[in-house]
N, C-alpha and C positions, 0 to 999 in steps of 0.2 A: 542896272535892272531898276524898273519902276513898277509900282503897283497900279493896275488899270482896272477900270470898271469892266465887268463881264459882257455888258449889253451890245456895244458895237461888235463884239467878237462872234457872236452866234451866225451872223449871215456870212462872215468871210469864211468860216470853216466850210460851209456847204459849197461856196463857190470854189474854194481851193480843192475840195474833196472830189469834184468832178474830173480832175485831171490827175488825182493822185495815184501813183503805182503801188501796188502791194508787192511785198518780197515774199509772201507765203507761199508755200507749195501745196496746191490743192488736192493732190492725189498720192497716196502712199502705197496702195496695194494696185496690182494690174487690173483687176476687177473686170477684164473684158468678157463678153458672151462667149468669146472663143476659147477662153482659158478654162477648159473643162478637164478635169482629171478623169479621164476614161480608159483606165488600165493600160497606161502607156507602157511599152516595153522598157526595160532599163536602157539608160543612155550609155553606149559602149564607145566612149571617146578615147582616142590615143593621145597620151600625153608624154612629152619628152622635156624634163626639167634641166637637163644637162645645159650648162652655161655655153654660150657660143664661143667658138674658137675665133679670136680676134686677130686678124692679120692686115696691117696697114697696106700690104701690096695687094691692090685690087686686081682680079683677073681681068682677061680680055672679053670674057662672055659670060652671061648668066643663063645661057640656054639650057644647061642642065637642070637648073632649078626650075625654070619655067616649064620644062617638059614634065618635071615632077609634080608641079602644083597646079598647073593649068586645068587638068581634068577634073579637079575637085571644086573649081569655081563655076557656078550655073548662072544662067540669065533667069530672071523672074519677071513674068507679065502678070500684072493684076488688073482686074476690072472692078470699077467702082460704079453702080447704077442709081439712077434717080436723082442725079444733080444736074439741073438745068443750066446753072451758071456757077460751076464749082470753085473758081478762084477769085476771091476778092482781092484788093490791092494789100490787104494784111497777109492773105495767104501767099500772094506772090513773094512777099518779103520772106516768109517762112521758107519757101521753096529755094529761095537764092542761098539760104542757109542750110537747109536740109535738102540735099541735092538728088534725092531718089526719084520719086514719081513725077519728075519735071521733065522727064526725057523724051516724051512723045512728039512735043512741037516746041522745041525751044524758041523758035522764032516769034510764036504767038500762043504762049502757055496760058493766057487767060481767056482764049476764045471758047465760048460755049460749045460743047460737043454733046449736047442731050441726045439720047436718054442715057447713054453709058460713057463713062470715062476710062481710059486705059493708062496704065503707068508702067514704068520699066525700071528695074533695079537688078541687083546682084545677090548672090548668096554663096555660102560656103558648106560643102558636104563635110560634116563632122563625124559620121558614123557609117559603116558599111550597109546599115540596114535602113537608111533613108532619111535620117535626121539632117536638117539643112539650117544653118545659122544665118540670120539676116538682121536688117533693122526694122524696128517697129513701124517706123514712119514709111517704109516701103509697102507693108502689107496691111496697115491700119485701114479698117472699114472696107476691105476688099470682099467682094462677093464670090470671085472666082480667081484662083492663083494658079498659074501655068508655070512649069519648071522645064527649061529646056537645058539639056546636058551637053557637054562638048562633043560627044559622039552622034549627036543628032536626035537623040530620043527626047520624047517630051511627055510629062506627066502632070496629072492634077495634084496639087498639094492641099493638104489640111494643116490649119493652124493648131500647134500643139499648146501654144501660149505666147502672150506678149506681155512686155514690161515697158511701159511708156518712160518711166523714170531713168532707165538706163538706155533706152532706144535700142533694146535687144528684142528679137523674136525668134522663136523656134518652130520651123514647119517640118512637114514629113511627108515623103512620097513612098508608094508602094513599089519598093525595088530592092534588090540585094546585091551583094558583091560590089558595091559602089566605091570609087576611089576616095576615102576620106583623108583628110588633112590632118596631121599631127599638130596638137597645140604645144606651143612653148610656155615657159613660165615668163610671162610679161614683166614680172618684177625684176628680172634679171637682165632686161634690156638696159642699154646705156645710151646717152645722147652721143650721137656721132655714129651708131651702128647703120650699116646699109640695110636698106629695106625696099621691097618691091610691092607696088600696089597693082592688084589685078582685078578687073572688072569689065563692065560693059557700058563705056561712056557713050552718051547720046544715041545709043542703040546701033551703033556701027559694027559691033562685034568685040570679042574678047580682046582687051588691050593690056599691055603691061607697061608700067612706068617705074623709074628708079628714083630714089632719093636716100635720105638719112633720116633718123630720128632727130628732130630739131629740139624738142623738149619732151619732158614727161610731167604728169601730174597736173595737167591743164583743166581749167573750169571755164566755161563760156557763161552761162546763166547763173550759175551758182544755186540754182534751185533743185536740180535733179541729181541723180547719183552719177556724177561726172569725175572722171580720172583720166582724162584723155591723153593718148600718145599723139604728139604733134609731129607732122612729116611734111617735108617739102616735095614728096613724090607727087607728081601731077594727078590731080583727082577732079573729075567733072561730073556733071549730071548723068546719072545710070551706074556710077561706081558705087553707089550707096549699097551697103550691105556685102560689099566685095572683100577681098583678102588682103590684109597687109602681112607680109611674111619676111623672115629673116633669111639670111644667106645660107641657112641649112634648109630652107623650104618649109620652115615651121610657121604655124599661125601665130602672129603677136598680137593681131588686133583686127577688128571689123570696121572698115572705113565707114564713117558716119555723118561728119559735117565738113563744111569748108567756110573759111572766112574770106569773103569776096565782096567787091563792090560791082562787079560786072555780071556775076552769075557764073562765071566759069573759074577755072583754076587761077590762083595767084600765089601758089606756092606755100599756102597755110591750111593744111587739112588735119583732121582730127579723127582718130580711130579709137574705138571702145577697146580697152586692153583685153587680151584673151582671158586672163584670170577672172576678171569682172564677168566676161561672157560665160565662162565655165560655171560660176557660181549661179548666175541667172538660169542657164540652161538645166543645171540639176534641180533647182527649185521648181521650174515649170514642169519638168517631167515627174517629179514626185508628188507635188501638190497642185499643180494647175495653176499656180500663181507663185508670186515672190514675197516671202514673209520677211519683213525687215526688223531688225532689233531696234528697240525703242529705249532711249535713255531719259528724255524729257526735260531737256535744257535748251534755252535759246543761247546760242553761242556767237562769238564774233572773233575776228582776227585782231591781234595786237599790233598797234602802231608804236613807233618810238615814244610818242608822248604818253601813250596808255601805259607802256612798260615803265617809263619813269615815274608815273603816278602810282603805279602799283609796286614799285621798287624792285623792279626786275632787271637783270642785267642783259636780257635778250628778248626778241620779239617773237620767239616761237612758242608754240602752245595755242590753246583756244580759251578765250575769256568768257566766263558764264555770266550772261546779263540777268536771265530769268530762270527759274526753277519752277516747272509746271507742279501745281498742287496735286499730291496723291500719286505722282509718277514714280518710277523706280528711283530716279535721282534724289527726289524729295525725301523718299523713305530711307534712303542710304545716308542722308545728311549732307548732300551738296547745298553750297550757299551762293547766292549772287556774289560775284566778285573772285570766286575760285578761278584759278588757271589751270586747266588740265594739260599736263606736260607729257604724260606717258599713259599708254593703254596696253595691258598685259606685257610690260617691260619694254615696249617699243615706243620711240619718242613721237610726239605729235607736233607736226610742223605748223598747221593752221587748222582753222575751222573746218574747212572742206574735207581734209584728210580724215578728222575725227568723225564727222557725219557719216562718211562712206564706210570707215571701219566699223562703227557702231552697226550701221545697216546690215553689212555683210555677215557680222558675227551671228546675227539671228536670235530670235526669241529664246528665253530660258538659259541662255548661256551666262555662267558667272564670270564677270569681267573685273579686273584689278586696275584701277585708275591711280595714277599719282598726281597729286594736287597741290599747288602752291597757294596757301592761304595766308595773306598778310606776312609773306616771307617764312611762314612755317610749312615744311614739306611733310604731307601726310598721305596715307594710302586709303582709298575707299573702295570697297567691294561691292558690287551691284549686280544682281540678277536682271538681265534686259528683260523688258516687256516686249509687246507685239506692236509695232508702229501702226496706230490707228489713222483713219482719214482725219484731215483737217487738225491735226495736233501740232503744237510747237516743238519741233524737233529737228531743226534745220539750221543751216548757216545763215545768218544775217549778212547778207552780201554787201550792204551799204554801211554795216555799223563800223568798219575799220577805215572810215574816211581818213584821208591824210591831210584835209584841210584844216588851216589854223583858224581858231574862233575865239570869240569873245562874248560875255553876257552884255555888253554895251548894246542898247537899241532893243532890248528884250524887255516887254510888259508882262506882268503875271497878275493872277487873280485867285481867289479861293475857289474851290470846287463846291458849288451848290448843287442840290438834288436835280434840279432841272437839267444842268450841264451834265451831270452824271449820267442820266437817263438818255439825253439826246446823243452823247458821244459813246454810249456803252462803256463807261468807265467802271470797272468791277468795284465792289464796295471795299475791298481790301486795299485798293490804290489810294494812297494819301499822298498829298504834295501840292504844288502850285501849277496850275494850268497856264500855259503861254497863251495870252490873248493878243500880243501885238509883238511884231518883230520886224525890224527895218530891213528892206530888201538889199541894201548895200552893206549890212553889217557882216562882221566875221562870222557871228553866230548863224546867220542865215546861210552863208557860204558853207559852213560846216554841216548843215543839215537840220538843225532845229527849226521846228514849224510851229505855227499856230495850232493848239490842240494837243501838242506834246505835254506831258505832266512831269514836271521835275520832282523827283523823289529824293534824290540825294545830291548833296555839294561837298566834295572833298570827304567823302565817306560819312558825312554827318546827315542824318535824315531831315528831310524837309516836310513839315507837316501842313503848311499852308503858306499863303503869299508873304505873310510877315516874316516867317523863318527865311524865306528864299531871299528877300530884300536884305534882311539884316546880315545874312551870311556872305552877301556879295559886296556889302559896303566897304569893308576893311579886308582886302585880300592880303594874303600873306606872302604871296609870290607871283610869279609871273603865269603860272598855268593854274587853272581850276578844272578839277575832274567833276563831270556832270553826269548823273544817272537820270534818264528819261524814260517813262512808259509811254508806249505808242500802241496803236492797234495790233501791231505785230509782236509786241512783247517789249522787254526792257532791254536797254543798251547803254554804253557808255560812251561819252565824249569828253575829250580835253579841250580846254579853252585856253588858248594861248594869247596873253594879254601883253606881251612884251612890246608889240607895236603901237600899244595906246600909250606908252610912256612918253 
């Protein structure tokens, strides 16, 4: 590490900033104009939490299950007006991933169809009095929603509420005695369980495909409330919002995404678990929106190097990078560098799991956390707040980088007032700003960038560039633990310098 002048750095920041990707989640509450709490009747959902009877001898037919479930799966038509050229290239990429309202014209989904666009998706009846579960991206921005039942009847639906962060929406039709699907406890599903996907792919009519649960607790973007069930049951455009059921005919998930290079099924589909759907539905009916619990920490996953640096014997848990001033976590005594290992007596595997559990617990709840602080195990009790917009309370998806790194090739400078103002560095952040970094260095490969502020090295505070240079001149081992501040908050990185010897 070398100390550099700040002057040549200013221009490079703005050039790099034009292509920088933010990991912040910009929306916390559903906030849709459609999310109006207009005296909705109670949600009467049938739930069966009985564990599935697992028999390795697969039957010769799933027809009895399909006959039981199929009437509960509906076709959804949506109309979106006033878009002369609705699909840009970026939106086409979106529809390749979110495969709902892409079903009208798969051969030419980007063609302008002004003045109105039509989309096609699926939904699941979850109560006899007309509540229907689907995806947010199926009904988002819709001016008209038509629901076609399996018996041929068609109804106009109203949106009860939408939740973009979980991609769940609840709509309702005026009808009674509908065939509602029973919800299973999705936490009790296991990898290898046989599942059926039912929906309306490409608008050709209701279709059933079979597969297994390939994985659980999957995340894709890491920014939203994601806890996907992964399945290899064939899912295609139009299946979005359809049912994923177990071999007892109970709903275990709502089909939501696919991972694909072609726009069609490649055996990797994702469904929102029924337990997450149930929590969102209850919130939408009661409050017209989803209120999420707020802890007030920036968290990241542990890598083997980070676990070693923090003297941990395993990589499970969530590492606290930042604690938001004035947040519930701050008031309860959380510190940067804490590793959260349990929440209410249940183990925490990673940052995404903690983020979702806090959100689902809800505002006002008293939560008991087990924390490893410098090898000392302690319990911290926190009354959760209400997650506000634009707050740092999310998983830092890129913080757990597994790249090896070194501080060789890094230039630093003191933070003057001009730099602090131009880069919006808070007054409370002290350290050395990175002014130069070699593109071929291990530090660059690890994620360090110009504009990052080094605030700690090996748990020792860095007040200025002189501190940073002095602490890296005589390293005591092959790895250096670096804490940096960025616009998204603080995070930890480990520098593996063994390859430099």
